[in-house]
C-alpha positions as a Markdown table, in Angstrom:
| # | Residue | x | y | z |
|---|---|---|---|---|
| 1 | Unk | 0.0 | 0.0 | 0.0 |
| 2 | Unk | 1.3 | 3.4 | -0.9 |
| 3 | Unk | 1.7 | 6.0 | 1.9 |
| 4 | Unk | -0.3 | 9.1 | 1.4 |
| 5 | Unk | 0.9 | 12.6 | 2.2 |
| 6 | Unk | -1.4 | 15.3 | 3.4 |
| 7 | Unk | -1.1 | 18.5 | 1.3 |
| 8 | Unk | 0.4 | 21.3 | 3.4 |
| 9 | Unk | -2.5 | 23.7 | 2.6 |
| 10 | Unk | -5.0 | 21.2 | 4.1 |
| 11 | Unk | -3.5 | 21.7 | 7.6 |
| 12 | Unk | -5.9 | 23.0 | 10.3 |
| 13 | Unk | -3.3 | 24.3 | 12.7 |
| 14 | Unk | -0.3 | 26.6 | 12.3 |
| 15 | Unk | 2.9 | 24.7 | 12.0 |
| 16 | Unk | 4.7 | 27.1 | 14.3 |
| 17 | Unk | 2.3 | 28.0 | 17.1 |
| 18 | Unk | -0.5 | 25.4 | 16.7 |
| 19 | Unk | -3.3 | 28.0 | 16.6 |
| 20 | Unk | -6.3 | 27.2 | 14.4 |
| 21 | Unk | -6.1 | 28.4 | 10.9 |
| 22 | Unk | -9.0 | 30.5 | 9.6 |
| 23 | Unk | -6.6 | 32.1 | 7.1 |
| 24 | Unk | -3.2 | 30.7 | 6.2 |
| 25 | Unk | -0.1 | 31.4 | 4.3 |
| 26 | Unk | 2.9 | 29.3 | 3.3 |
| 27 | Unk | 6.3 | 30.1 | 4.8 |
| 28 | Unk | 8.9 | 31.6 | 2.6 |
| 29 | Unk | 11.6 | 29.5 | 4.3 |
| 30 | Unk | 9.9 | 26.1 | 3.9 |
| 31 | Unk | 6.5 | 24.4 | 3.4 |
| 32 | Unk | 5.1 | 25.2 | 6.8 |
| 33 | Unk | 1.6 | 26.5 | 6.8 |
| 34 | Unk | 1.4 | 29.6 | 9.0 |
| 35 | Unk | -1.3 | 31.7 | 10.7 |
| 36 | Unk | -1.2 | 35.4 | 10.1 |
| 37 | Unk | 0.7 | 36.2 | 13.3 |
| 38 | Unk | 3.5 | 33.7 | 12.6 |
| 39 | Unk | 3.7 | 34.9 | 9.0 |
| 40 | Unk | 4.1 | 38.5 | 10.2 |
| 41 | Unk | 6.8 | 37.4 | 12.6 |
| 42 | Unk | 8.6 | 35.5 | 9.9 |
| 43 | Unk | 8.7 | 38.6 | 7.8 |
| 44 | Unk | 10.7 | 40.3 | 10.6 |
| 45 | Unk | 13.5 | 37.7 | 10.5 |
| 46 | Unk | 16.8 | 39.0 | 9.0 |
| 47 | Unk | 16.9 | 36.2 | 6.5 |
| 48 | Unk | 13.4 | 36.7 | 5.2 |
| 49 | Unk | 14.3 | 39.1 | 2.3 |
| 50 | Unk | 16.9 | 36.6 | 0.9 |
| 51 | Unk | 14.4 | 33.7 | 1.2 |
| 52 | Unk | 11.7 | 35.7 | -0.6 |
| 53 | Unk | 14.1 | 36.7 | -3.4 |
| 54 | Unk | 15.3 | 33.1 | -3.8 |
| 55 | Unk | 11.7 | 31.9 | -4.1 |
| 56 | Unk | 10.9 | 34.6 | -6.7 |
| 57 | Unk | 14.0 | 33.5 | -8.8 |
| 58 | Unk | 12.9 | 29.9 | -8.5 |
| 59 | Unk | 9.4 | 30.7 | -9.8 |
| 60 | Unk | 10.8 | 32.8 | -12.6 |
| 61 | Unk | 12.8 | 29.8 | -13.6 |
| 62 | Unk | 9.6 | 27.7 | -13.7 |
| 63 | Unk | 10.3 | 25.9 | -10.4 |
| 64 | Unk | 6.7 | 26.0 | -9.2 |
| 65 | Unk | 7.3 | 23.4 | -6.5 |
| 66 | Unk | 10.1 | 25.2 | -4.8 |
| 67 | Unk | 10.2 | 24.0 | -1.2 |
| 68 | Unk | 12.1 | 27.0 | 0.2 |
| 69 | Unk | 15.6 | 27.7 | 1.4 |
| 70 | Unk | 15.1 | 25.9 | 4.8 |
| 71 | Unk | 14.3 | 27.3 | 8.2 |
| 72 | Unk | 17.3 | 29.4 | 9.4 |
| 73 | Unk | 19.3 | 27.8 | 12.2 |
| 74 | Unk | 18.1 | 29.1 | 15.5 |
| 75 | Unk | 14.8 | 30.3 | 14.1 |
| 76 | Unk | 12.6 | 28.8 | 16.9 |
| 77 | Unk | 14.7 | 30.5 | 19.6 |
| 78 | Unk | 14.7 | 33.8 | 17.7 |
| 79 | Unk | 10.9 | 33.6 | 17.3 |
| 80 | Unk | 10.3 | 32.7 | 20.9 |
| 81 | Unk | 12.5 | 35.7 | 22.0 |
| 82 | Unk | 10.5 | 38.0 | 19.6 |
| 83 | Unk | 7.2 | 36.8 | 21.1 |
| 84 | Unk | 8.4 | 37.4 | 24.7 |
| 85 | Unk | 9.4 | 40.9 | 23.8 |
| 86 | Unk | 6.0 | 41.9 | 22.5 |
């Protein structure tokens, strides 16, 4: 029997915080499905602009299944610190 994989956009909870998804967006770093708050936080990360540009170049090269540049090392710690400071 072949294993089935759930499509990322069918997720019901944010990959980063677990909150329910009424609206969701795909991460620019990887295929995580994010809530609006986590997506806004991701945009503040210093590596976000480079990830966004890399994705754009991939799409312009007809790579419509680009899986991202990968979550930056230490991202979870950085995000936790950002949340605490708010």
